[in-house]
N, CA and C atoms as a LAMMPS dump frame, in Angstrom:
ITEM: TIMESTEP
0
ITEM: NUMBER OF ATOMS
573
ITEM: BOX BOUNDS ff ff ff
-5.0000000000000000e+02 5.0000000000000000e+02
-5.0000000000000000e+02 5.0000000000000000e+02
-5.0000000000000000e+02 5.0000000000000000e+02
ITEM: ATOMS id mol type element x y z
1 1 1 N -10.054 -1.361 20.078
2 1 2 C -11.428 -1.067 20.323
3 1 3 C -12.261 -1.402 18.934
4 2 1 N -13.058 -2.273 18.996
5 2 2 C -13.611 -2.931 17.894
6 2 3 C -14.987 -2.164 17.341
7 3 1 N -14.686 -1.708 16.235
8 3 2 C -15.453 -0.895 15.62
9 3 3 C -16.868 -1.464 14.904
10 4 1 N -17.861 -1.395 15.031
11 4 2 C -19.193 -2.395 14.375
12 4 3 C -19.726 -1.577 13.021
13 5 1 N -20.941 -1.777 12.485
14 5 2 C -21.823 -1.381 11.537
15 5 3 C -20.739 -1.159 10.269
16 6 1 N -19.925 -1.951 9.899
17 6 2 C -19.01 -1.847 8.61
18 6 3 C -19.744 -2.731 7.56
19 7 1 N -20.663 -3.454 7.75
20 7 2 C -20.925 -4.507 6.806
21 7 3 C -22.027 -3.844 5.644
22 8 1 N -22.806 -2.694 6.285
23 8 2 C -23.798 -2.102 5.039
24 8 3 C -23.181 -1.437 3.927
25 9 1 N -22.254 -0.707 4.465
26 9 2 C -21.295 -0.079 3.398
27 9 3 C -20.493 -1.067 2.293
28 10 1 N -19.896 -1.988 2.874
29 10 2 C -19.152 -2.861 2.213
30 10 3 C -20.116 -3.576 1.415
31 11 1 N -21.147 -4.141 1.86
32 11 2 C -21.953 -4.804 1.08
33 11 3 C -22.68 -4.113 0.166
34 12 1 N -22.826 -2.913 0.034
35 12 2 C -23.093 -2.049 -0.963
36 12 3 C -22.468 -2.219 -2.042
37 13 1 N -20.861 -1.966 -1.679
38 13 2 C -19.616 -2.015 -2.697
39 13 3 C -19.705 -3.316 -3.528
40 14 1 N -19.799 -4.461 -2.517
41 14 2 C -19.642 -5.749 -2.994
42 14 3 C -20.99 -5.925 -3.92
43 15 1 N -22.272 -5.539 -3.669
44 15 2 C -23.336 -5.849 -4.7
45 15 3 C -23.063 -5.156 -5.845
46 16 1 N -22.443 -4.002 -6.05
47 16 2 C -22.097 -3.289 -7.074
48 16 3 C -20.691 -3.813 -8.071
49 17 1 N -20.353 -4.762 -7.178
50 17 2 C -19.125 -5.595 -7.87
51 17 3 C -19.722 -6.964 -7.939
52 18 1 N -20.179 -7.568 -8.488
53 18 2 C -20.87 -8.807 -8.156
54 18 3 C -19.696 -10.143 -8.387
55 19 1 N -18.676 -9.702 -9.003
56 19 2 C -17.958 -10.798 -9.285
57 19 3 C -17.009 -11.251 -7.452
58 20 1 N -17.014 -10.046 -6.913
59 20 2 C -16.772 -9.925 -5.508
60 20 3 C -17.434 -10.792 -4.794
61 21 1 N -18.575 -10.832 -4.966
62 21 2 C -19.552 -11.789 -4.164
63 21 3 C -19.296 -12.99 -4.483
64 22 1 N -19.113 -13.384 -5.689
65 22 2 C -18.993 -14.795 -6.231
66 22 3 C -17.315 -15.383 -5.604
67 23 1 N -16.656 -14.052 -5.654
68 23 2 C -15.149 -14.636 -4.907
69 23 3 C -14.996 -14.959 -3.536
70 24 1 N -16.228 -14.461 -2.925
71 24 2 C -15.849 -14.722 -1.448
72 24 3 C -16.989 -15.661 -1.088
73 25 1 N -18.448 -16.08 -1.645
74 25 2 C -19.349 -16.791 -1.523
75 25 3 C -18.342 -18.197 -1.082
76 26 1 N -17.509 -18.995 -1.634
77 26 2 C -16.878 -19.955 -1.287
78 26 3 C -16.488 -20.277 0.238
79 27 1 N -16.257 -18.988 0.727
80 27 2 C -15.702 -18.773 2.151
81 27 3 C -16.933 -18.587 3.343
82 28 1 N -17.679 -18.842 2.919
83 28 2 C -19.141 -18.497 3.528
84 28 3 C -19.101 -19.317 5.189
85 29 1 N -18.986 -18.245 6.063
86 29 2 C -18.7 -18.856 7.592
87 29 3 C -17.647 -18.345 7.925
88 30 1 N -16.687 -18.069 7.433
89 30 2 C -15.392 -17.759 7.79
90 30 3 C -15.414 -16.21 8.287
91 31 1 N -14.497 -16.05 9.21
92 31 2 C -14.322 -14.649 9.923
93 31 3 C -13.098 -14.042 9.544
94 32 1 N -13.206 -12.626 9.189
95 32 2 C -11.784 -12.136 8.855
96 32 3 C -11.93 -10.713 10.039
97 33 1 N -10.651 -10.575 10.695
98 33 2 C -10.455 -9.546 11.648
99 33 3 C -9.487 -8.665 10.611
100 34 1 N -9.951 -7.358 10.774
101 34 2 C -8.893 -6.084 9.838
102 34 3 C -8.672 -5.28 11.473
103 35 1 N -7.311 -5.288 11.501
104 35 2 C -6.765 -4.636 12.638
105 35 3 C -5.7 -3.564 12.054
106 36 1 N -6.419 -2.419 12.796
107 36 2 C -5.707 -1.087 12.386
108 36 3 C -4.938 -0.544 13.661
109 37 1 N -4.608 -1.024 14.433
110 37 2 C -3.628 -0.702 15.624
111 37 3 C -5.052 -0.231 16.908
112 38 1 N -5.618 0.854 16.763
113 38 2 C -6.227 1.013 17.891
114 38 3 C -7.722 0.508 17.548
115 39 1 N -7.917 0.349 16.237
116 39 2 C -9.31 -0.266 15.921
117 39 3 C -9.337 -1.614 15.236
118 40 1 N -10.312 -2.36 15.143
119 40 2 C -10.388 -3.391 14.529
120 40 3 C -11.776 -3.613 14.218
121 41 1 N -11.866 -4.411 13.269
122 41 2 C -13.229 -4.605 12.551
123 41 3 C -13.298 -6.066 12.087
124 42 1 N -14.321 -6.798 12.781
125 42 2 C -14.586 -8.301 12.423
126 42 3 C -15.964 -8.661 11.374
127 43 1 N -15.585 -9.161 10.271
128 43 2 C -16.69 -9.47 9.551
129 43 3 C -16.634 -11.138 9.12
130 44 1 N -18.052 -11.724 9.1
131 44 2 C -18.119 -13.012 8.538
132 44 3 C -18.613 -12.864 7.4
133 45 1 N -18.347 -13.847 6.191
134 45 2 C -18.722 -13.904 5.475
135 45 3 C -20.081 -14.876 5.206
136 46 1 N -21.099 -14.352 4.302
137 46 2 C -22.818 -15.137 4.37
138 46 3 C -22.22 -15.9 3.192
139 47 1 N -23.426 -16.909 2.984
140 47 2 C -23.49 -17.712 2.019
141 47 3 C -23.403 -17.149 0.583
142 48 1 N -24.095 -15.978 0.465
143 48 2 C -24.281 -15.26 -0.826
144 48 3 C -22.752 -14.246 -1.399
145 49 1 N -21.987 -14.409 -0.178
146 49 2 C -20.748 -13.56 -0.583
147 49 3 C -20.706 -12.497 0.305
148 50 1 N -22.003 -11.596 0.894
149 50 2 C -21.74 -10.54 1.605
150 50 3 C -21.214 -10.89 2.884
151 51 1 N -21.08 -9.739 3.595
152 51 2 C -20.594 -10.275 4.812
153 51 3 C -21.585 -9.12 5.826
154 52 1 N -21.349 -9.505 7.168
155 52 2 C -22.106 -9.018 8.355
156 52 3 C -21.138 -9.097 9.595
157 53 1 N -21.623 -8.339 10.501
158 53 2 C -20.563 -8.219 11.587
159 53 3 C -20.646 -9.084 12.299
160 54 1 N -19.232 -9.736 12.366
161 54 2 C -18.938 -11.04 13.43
162 54 3 C -19.519 -11.047 14.557
163 55 1 N -19.906 -12.041 15.293
164 55 2 C -20.473 -12.383 16.687
165 55 3 C -18.797 -11.785 17.628
166 56 1 N -19.165 -11.353 18.605
167 56 2 C -18.103 -10.832 19.467
168 56 3 C -17.147 -11.703 20.09
169 57 1 N -17.941 -12.969 19.971
170 57 2 C -16.798 -13.887 20.613
171 57 3 C -16.139 -14.626 19.397
172 58 1 N -16.307 -14.363 18.045
173 58 2 C -15.925 -15.162 17.168
174 58 3 C -14.324 -15.108 17.009
175 59 1 N -13.951 -16.192 16.742
176 59 2 C -12.572 -16.542 16.292
177 59 3 C -12.144 -16.114 14.821
178 60 1 N -11.136 -15.174 14.448
179 60 2 C -10.808 -14.99 13.009
180 60 3 C -10.221 -15.946 12.312
181 61 1 N -10.592 -16.288 11.164
182 61 2 C -9.899 -17.026 10.64
183 61 3 C -8.659 -16.763 9.639
184 62 1 N -8.938 -15.364 9.735
185 62 2 C -7.889 -14.474 9.044
186 62 3 C -7.494 -13.157 9.623
187 63 1 N -6.25 -12.642 9.874
188 63 2 C -6.255 -11.434 10.603
189 63 3 C -5.57 -10.699 9.576
190 64 1 N -5.882 -9.134 9.435
191 64 2 C -5.266 -8.441 8.542
192 64 3 C -4.852 -7.237 9.09
193 65 1 N -3.383 -6.997 9.405
194 65 2 C -2.708 -5.88 10.193
195 65 3 C -2.232 -4.997 9.15
196 66 1 N -2.823 -3.826 9.489
197 66 2 C -2.392 -2.858 8.885
198 66 3 C -2.356 -1.476 9.81
199 67 1 N -0.772 -0.813 9.671
200 67 2 C -1.143 0.297 10.712
201 67 3 C -1.605 1.668 10.108
202 68 1 N -1.855 2.454 10.734
203 68 2 C -2.409 3.419 10.142
204 68 3 C -1.826 4.221 9.08
205 69 1 N -0.25 4.61 9.017
206 69 2 C 0.459 5.07 8.212
207 69 3 C 0.392 4.112 7.082
208 70 1 N 0.386 3.035 7.096
209 70 2 C 0.377 2.178 5.981
210 70 3 C -0.947 2.204 5.155
211 71 1 N -2.062 2.351 5.708
212 71 2 C -3.278 2.777 5.44
213 71 3 C -3.55 3.748 4.477
214 72 1 N -2.954 5.037 5.228
215 72 2 C -2.901 6.214 4.185
216 72 3 C -2.084 5.757 2.996
217 73 1 N -1.012 5.177 3.081
218 73 2 C -0.225 4.72 2.052
219 73 3 C -1.12 4.171 0.99
220 74 1 N -1.8 3.023 1.373
221 74 2 C -2.816 2.313 0.65
222 74 3 C -3.753 3.301 -0.35
223 75 1 N -4.216 4.092 0.713
224 75 2 C -5.185 4.858 0.184
225 75 3 C -4.867 5.875 -0.817
226 76 1 N -3.672 6.075 -0.951
227 76 2 C -2.987 6.995 -1.669
228 76 3 C -2.325 6.154 -3.217
229 77 1 N -2.78 4.887 -3.132
230 77 2 C -2.174 4.247 -4.401
231 77 3 C -1.101 3.891 -4.15
232 78 1 N -0.17 4.006 -2.917
233 78 2 C 1.305 3.368 -3.094
234 78 3 C 1.247 1.753 -3.353
235 79 1 N 1.755 1.319 -4.394
236 79 2 C 1.45 -0.215 -4.586
237 79 3 C 2.577 -0.916 -3.717
238 80 1 N 3.652 -0.351 -3.425
239 80 2 C 4.641 -0.92 -2.643
240 80 3 C 3.993 -1.154 -1.142
241 81 1 N 3.21 -0.483 -0.999
242 81 2 C 2.525 -0.434 0.575
243 81 3 C 1.643 -1.957 0.68
244 82 1 N 1.3 -2.527 -0.337
245 82 2 C 0.688 -3.728 0.038
246 82 3 C 1.518 -4.767 0.256
247 83 1 N 2.873 -4.786 0.087
248 83 2 C 3.682 -5.594 0.66
249 83 3 C 4.141 -5.724 2.03
250 84 1 N 3.5 -4.488 2.825
251 84 2 C 3.87 -4.453 3.985
252 84 3 C 2.837 -5.194 5.031
253 85 1 N 1.739 -5.208 4.433
254 85 2 C 0.368 -5.515 5.325
255 85 3 C 0.927 -6.832 5.737
256 86 1 N 0.371 -7.026 7.11
257 86 2 C 0.735 -8.512 7.693
258 86 3 C -0.543 -9.048 7.709
259 87 1 N -0.544 -10.315 7.375
260 87 2 C -1.725 -11.475 6.948
261 87 3 C -1.389 -12.459 7.654
262 88 1 N -2.332 -13.245 8.634
263 88 2 C -2.238 -14.443 9.487
264 88 3 C -3.374 -15.105 9.304
265 89 1 N -3.474 -16.507 9.028
266 89 2 C -4.381 -17.347 9.145
267 89 3 C -4.753 -18.092 7.603
268 90 1 N -5.664 -18.389 7.428
269 90 2 C -6.259 -19.354 6.342
270 90 3 C -5.681 -18.495 4.712
271 91 1 N -4.694 -19.052 4.352
272 91 2 C -4.031 -18.531 3.228
273 91 3 C -5.009 -18.267 1.792
274 92 1 N -5.888 -19.292 1.775
275 92 2 C -6.818 -19.354 0.681
276 92 3 C -7.963 -18.218 0.914
277 93 1 N -8.591 -18.248 2.078
278 93 2 C -9.448 -16.811 2.404
279 93 3 C -8.699 -15.736 2.109
280 94 1 N -7.475 -15.73 2.84
281 94 2 C -6.82 -14.274 2.609
282 94 3 C -6.533 -13.648 1.122
283 95 1 N -6.091 -14.732 0.332
284 95 2 C -5.905 -14.659 -0.97
285 95 3 C -7.447 -13.837 -1.45
286 96 1 N -8.243 -14.823 -0.862
287 96 2 C -9.678 -14.093 -1.973
288 96 3 C -9.936 -12.643 -1.355
289 97 1 N -9.687 -12.587 0.002
290 97 2 C -10.06 -11.239 0.613
291 97 3 C -8.934 -10.087 -0.165
292 98 1 N -7.453 -10.475 -0.453
293 98 2 C -6.821 -9.466 -0.872
294 98 3 C -6.603 -9.048 -2.494
295 99 1 N -7.571 -10.14 -2.992
296 99 2 C -8.11 -10.09 -4.522
297 99 3 C -9.198 -9.182 -4.583
298 100 1 N -10.189 -9.191 -3.849
299 100 2 C -11.34 -8.404 -3.616
300 100 3 C -10.85 -7.118 -3.018
301 101 1 N -10.199 -6.931 -1.986
302 101 2 C -9.734 -5.419 -1.619
303 101 3 C -9.195 -4.622 -2.716
304 102 1 N -7.939 -5.231 -3.471
305 102 2 C -6.975 -4.727 -4.458
306 102 3 C -8.138 -4.517 -5.557
307 103 1 N -9.124 -5.03 -6.067
308 103 2 C -9.927 -4.829 -7.254
309 103 3 C -11.289 -4.223 -7.197
310 104 1 N -11.78 -3.918 -5.793
311 104 2 C -12.908 -3.605 -5.554
312 104 3 C -13.182 -2.138 -5.922
313 105 1 N -13.859 -1.54 -6.981
314 105 2 C -14.338 -0.064 -7.088
315 105 3 C -15.415 0.405 -7.007
316 106 1 N -15.08 1.756 -6.398
317 106 2 C -16.811 2.372 -6.069
318 106 3 C -16.95 3.388 -7.125
319 107 1 N -17.94 3.316 -7.691
320 107 2 C -18.611 4.143 -8.397
321 107 3 C -19.309 5.314 -7.914
322 108 1 N -18.478 6.1 -7.583
323 108 2 C -19.06 7.312 -6.683
324 108 3 C -19.782 7.894 -7.433
325 109 1 N -19.758 8.02 -8.758
326 109 2 C -20.642 8.784 -9.637
327 109 3 C -21.948 8.367 -9.709
328 110 1 N -22.09 7.175 -9.576
329 110 2 C -23.426 6.404 -9.784
330 110 3 C -24.238 6.498 -8.172
331 111 1 N -23.852 6.57 -7.139
332 111 2 C -23.816 6.969 -6.241
333 111 3 C -24.572 8.458 -5.712
334 112 1 N -23.598 9.189 -5.952
335 112 2 C -23.912 10.698 -6.038
336 112 3 C -25.232 11.154 -7.037
337 113 1 N -25.374 10.487 -8.412
338 113 2 C -26.319 10.446 -9.114
339 113 3 C -27.722 10.595 -8.431
340 114 1 N -27.589 9.37 -7.614
341 114 2 C -29.205 9.153 -6.91
342 114 3 C -29.34 10.277 -5.925
343 115 1 N -28.487 11.254 -5.251
344 115 2 C -28.487 12.305 -4.497
345 115 3 C -28.696 13.46 -4.953
346 116 1 N -27.686 13.621 -5.925
347 116 2 C -27.739 15.191 -6.57
348 116 3 C -28.328 15.54 -8.203
349 117 1 N -28.575 14.117 -8.896
350 117 2 C -28.768 14.223 -10.149
351 117 3 C -27.667 13.733 -10.932
352 118 1 N -27.822 13.391 -12.262
353 118 2 C -26.887 12.691 -13.069
354 118 3 C -25.724 13.807 -13.321
355 119 1 N -26.386 14.815 -13.918
356 119 2 C -25.234 16.133 -14.577
357 119 3 C -24.613 16.463 -13.262
358 120 1 N -25.327 16.939 -12.149
359 120 2 C -24.259 17.508 -11.08
360 120 3 C -23.243 16.529 -10.621
361 121 1 N -23.756 15.084 -10.294
362 121 2 C -22.649 13.963 -10.308
363 121 3 C -21.513 14.049 -10.996
364 122 1 N -21.52 13.916 -12.082
365 122 2 C -20.76 13.85 -13.402
366 122 3 C -19.888 15.185 -13.289
367 123 1 N -20.269 16.193 -12.912
368 123 2 C -19.406 17.442 -13.052
369 123 3 C -18.614 17.393 -11.85
370 124 1 N -19.499 16.847 -10.625
371 124 2 C -18.58 16.978 -9.238
372 124 3 C -17.018 15.794 -9.259
373 125 1 N -17.698 14.662 -9.756
374 125 2 C -16.661 13.677 -9.98
375 125 3 C -15.459 14.146 -10.912
376 126 1 N -15.869 14.804 -12.165
377 126 2 C -14.736 15.282 -13.166
378 126 3 C -14.114 15.994 -12.298
379 127 1 N -14.681 17.432 -11.573
380 127 2 C -13.694 18.271 -10.739
381 127 3 C -12.828 17.377 -9.626
382 128 1 N -13.289 16.397 -9.143
383 128 2 C -12.565 15.737 -8.293
384 128 3 C -11.381 15.115 -9.016
385 129 1 N -11.548 14.427 -9.861
386 129 2 C -10.218 13.821 -10.617
387 129 3 C -9.388 14.769 -11.205
388 130 1 N -10.028 16.207 -11.728
389 130 2 C -9.024 17.115 -12.095
390 130 3 C -8.101 17.598 -10.728
391 131 1 N -8.724 17.617 -9.706
392 131 2 C -8.277 18.26 -8.842
393 131 3 C -7.288 17.272 -8.113
394 132 1 N -7.543 15.889 -8.273
395 132 2 C -6.577 14.846 -7.915
396 132 3 C -5.282 14.819 -8.732
397 133 1 N -5.482 14.886 -10.048
398 133 2 C -4.436 14.87 -11.119
399 133 3 C -3.534 16.445 -11.048
400 134 1 N -4.213 17.58 -10.717
401 134 2 C -3.295 18.615 -10.413
402 134 3 C -2.614 18.278 -9.166
403 135 1 N -2.942 17.87 -8.077
404 135 2 C -2.425 17.663 -6.745
405 135 3 C -1.034 16.733 -7.029
406 136 1 N -1.477 15.522 -7.72
407 136 2 C -0.159 14.447 -7.974
408 136 3 C 0.584 15.316 -8.882
409 137 1 N 0.142 15.975 -9.884
410 137 2 C 1.376 16.757 -10.694
411 137 3 C 2.099 17.638 -9.925
412 138 1 N 1.479 18.519 -9.151
413 138 2 C 2.018 19.425 -8.271
414 138 3 C 3 18.753 -7.076
415 139 1 N 2.619 17.92 -6.509
416 139 2 C 3.632 17.033 -5.668
417 139 3 C 4.787 16.699 -6.382
418 140 1 N 4.468 16.076 -7.478
419 140 2 C 6.03 15.699 -8.507
420 140 3 C 6.37 16.412 -8.523
421 141 1 N 6.05 17.588 -9.154
422 141 2 C 6.953 19.264 -9.499
423 141 3 C 7.859 19.281 -8.07
424 142 1 N 7.153 19.423 -7.299
425 142 2 C 7.517 20.028 -6.001
426 142 3 C 8.887 19.107 -5.516
427 143 1 N 8.673 17.615 -5.789
428 143 2 C 9.572 16.883 -5.219
429 143 3 C 10.884 17.193 -6.081
430 144 1 N 10.747 17.229 -7.562
431 144 2 C 11.666 17.411 -8.547
432 144 3 C 12.314 18.752 -8.101
433 145 1 N 11.549 19.795 -7.905
434 145 2 C 12.408 20.855 -7.453
435 145 3 C 13.324 20.721 -6.489
436 146 1 N 12.86 20.246 -5.373
437 146 2 C 13.533 19.971 -3.947
438 146 3 C 15.014 19.139 -4.362
439 147 1 N 14.519 18.116 -5.278
440 147 2 C 15.702 17.157 -5.47
441 147 3 C 16.702 17.962 -6.244
442 148 1 N 16.209 18.882 -7.198
443 148 2 C 17.292 19.426 -8.243
444 148 3 C 18.212 20.554 -6.967
445 149 1 N 17.279 21.302 -6.099
446 149 2 C 18.078 22.246 -5.186
447 149 3 C 19.139 21.254 -4.515
448 150 1 N 18.719 20.2 -3.784
449 150 2 C 19.226 19.509 -2.842
450 150 3 C 20.442 19.044 -3.535
451 151 1 N 20.519 18.77 -5.124
452 151 2 C 21.665 18.064 -5.472
453 151 3 C 22.29 19.054 -6.109
454 152 1 N 22.008 20.334 -6.578
455 152 2 C 22.972 20.964 -7.391
456 152 3 C 23.24 22.486 -6.861
457 153 1 N 22.052 23.067 -6.075
458 153 2 C 22.281 24.476 -5.634
459 153 3 C 22.998 24.05 -4.08
460 154 1 N 22.266 23.193 -3.201
461 154 2 C 22.752 23.388 -1.841
462 154 3 C 22.865 21.83 -1.62
463 155 1 N 24.155 21.399 -2.15
464 155 2 C 23.993 19.667 -2.127
465 155 3 C 24.157 19.173 -0.838
466 156 1 N 22.811 18.787 -0.394
467 156 2 C 22.682 17.902 0.437
468 156 3 C 22.617 16.335 0.36
469 157 1 N 22.121 16.264 -0.732
470 157 2 C 22.114 14.826 -1.622
471 157 3 C 23.246 14.514 -2.623
472 158 1 N 23.626 13.527 -2.642
473 158 2 C 24.898 13.413 -3.689
474 158 3 C 24.265 13.091 -4.835
475 159 1 N 24.36 13.594 -6.117
476 159 2 C 24.072 13.384 -7.367
477 159 3 C 24.698 11.908 -7.9
478 160 1 N 24.054 11.529 -9.036
479 160 2 C 24.343 9.934 -9.529
480 160 3 C 25.991 9.982 -10.076
481 161 1 N 26.529 11.335 -10.649
482 161 2 C 27.918 11.087 -10.938
483 161 3 C 28.69 11.254 -9.57
484 162 1 N 28.554 12.026 -8.591
485 162 2 C 29.371 12.012 -7.27
486 162 3 C 29.385 10.611 -6.945
487 163 1 N 28.217 10.122 -6.648
488 163 2 C 28.15 8.547 -6.331
489 163 3 C 28.877 7.513 -6.959
490 164 1 N 28.69 7.765 -8.113
491 164 2 C 29.561 6.676 -9.252
492 164 3 C 30.986 6.978 -8.898
493 165 1 N 31.412 8.088 -8.739
494 165 2 C 33.114 8.381 -8.68
495 165 3 C 33.466 8.241 -7.381
496 166 1 N 32.757 8.283 -6.165
497 166 2 C 33.188 7.654 -4.841
498 166 3 C 33.239 6.22 -4.949
499 167 1 N 32.335 5.603 -5.581
500 167 2 C 32.52 4.142 -5.846
501 167 3 C 33.633 3.476 -6.585
502 168 1 N 34.029 4.102 -7.532
503 168 2 C 35.168 3.84 -8.341
504 168 3 C 36.356 4.344 -7.411
505 169 1 N 36.403 5.501 -6.563
506 169 2 C 37.371 5.715 -6.043
507 169 3 C 37.85 4.675 -4.732
508 170 1 N 36.642 4.292 -4.064
509 170 2 C 36.56 3.323 -3.196
510 170 3 C 37.191 2.033 -3.629
511 171 1 N 36.816 1.346 -5.021
512 171 2 C 37.525 0.353 -5.631
513 171 3 C 38.833 0.263 -5.938
514 172 1 N 39.239 1.512 -6.217
515 172 2 C 40.981 1.6 -6.263
516 172 3 C 41.668 1.595 -5.111
517 173 1 N 41.159 2.462 -3.974
518 173 2 C 41.647 2.399 -2.634
519 173 3 C 41.226 1.07 -2.11
520 174 1 N 40.663 0.011 -2.202
521 174 2 C 40.4 -0.994 -1.817
522 174 3 C 41.788 -2.172 -2.705
523 175 1 N 41.797 -1.85 -3.956
524 175 2 C 42.603 -2.492 -4.648
525 175 3 C 44.218 -2.482 -4.394
526 176 1 N 44.74 -1.03 -4.34
527 176 2 C 45.772 -0.397 -3.496
528 176 3 C 46.248 -0.816 -2.455
529 177 1 N 44.93 -1.06 -1.516
530 177 2 C 45.319 -1.491 0.052
531 177 3 C 45.794 -3.216 -0.055
532 178 1 N 44.962 -3.779 -0.976
533 178 2 C 45.212 -5.215 -1.161
534 178 3 C 46.834 -5.364 -1.64
535 179 1 N 47.248 -4.737 -2.544
536 179 2 C 48.553 -4.619 -2.871
537 179 3 C 49.395 -4.461 -2.139
538 180 1 N 49.4 -3.317 -1.25
539 180 2 C 50.057 -2.968 -0.087
540 180 3 C 50.345 -4.158 0.822
541 181 1 N 49.191 -5.008 1.029
542 181 2 C 49.123 -5.767 2.366
543 181 3 C 49.969 -7.025 1.587
544 182 1 N 49.934 -7.297 0.45
545 182 2 C 50.666 -8.597 -0.41
546 182 3 C 52.093 -7.975 -0.063
547 183 1 N 52.549 -6.661 -0.522
548 183 2 C 53.977 -6.42 -0.384
549 183 3 C 54.623 -6.448 1.187
550 184 1 N 53.941 -6.009 2.109
551 184 2 C 54.191 -6.153 3.559
552 184 3 C 54.311 -7.612 3.795
553 185 1 N 53.234 -8.365 3.657
554 185 2 C 53.447 -9.882 3.86
555 185 3 C 54.675 -10.553 2.984
556 186 1 N 54.879 -10.236 1.789
557 186 2 C 56.448 -10.6 1.188
558 186 3 C 57.629 -10.287 1.969
559 187 1 N 57.576 -8.713 1.949
560 187 2 C 58.616 -8.266 3.068
561 187 3 C 58.838 -8.815 4.385
562 188 1 N 58.06 -9.092 5.238
563 188 2 C 57.92 -9.642 6.452
564 188 3 C 58.103 -10.869 6.288
565 189 1 N 57.966 -11.817 5.286
566 189 2 C 58.373 -13.433 5.332
567 189 3 C 59.777 -13.382 4.713
568 190 1 N 60.58 -12.508 4.011
569 190 2 C 61.983 -12.645 3.8
570 190 3 C 62.62 -12.07 4.844
571 191 1 N 62.268 -11.439 5.683
572 191 2 C 62.711 -10.941 7.134
573 191 3 C 63.289 -11.794 8.091
């Protein structure tokens, strides 16, 4: 299913980051398709670097495929997720899109200040940052607690020392087996 009307909010972000317009302008007339499984968005680059909804029958110069799960990881700032994005088409245009998408920043405080005022916008954004930090810290603490529980109290996961000891034991067993095979080979050749 193709989703329309993404050009206006994207252009708002692009205008707030003028470097992005300059980066996209050389690709005027090219079409990008962002495919997210059940949904896709097609945008064409205008001469000034802004984007517009592409014509229904337009052929994409670049197709960017992102699964819904991968999109969530990208939104959660998982840097490794970017390596799993599938891109097909014009490499130069794809590189420009990648640079813009990865470096585009939304000044939410500025946009909120137009609606609710400067002070309220600042406080709301600051509260959001604190909640985000608290959430990340809580998730990190929870992960550490589970890791400690599963390695120390209810060993479901092997600890580093146990894995190292296992690897050493496997190496010793491999060497012993090789020596035994040589002895058997020598004995069978004598017989």
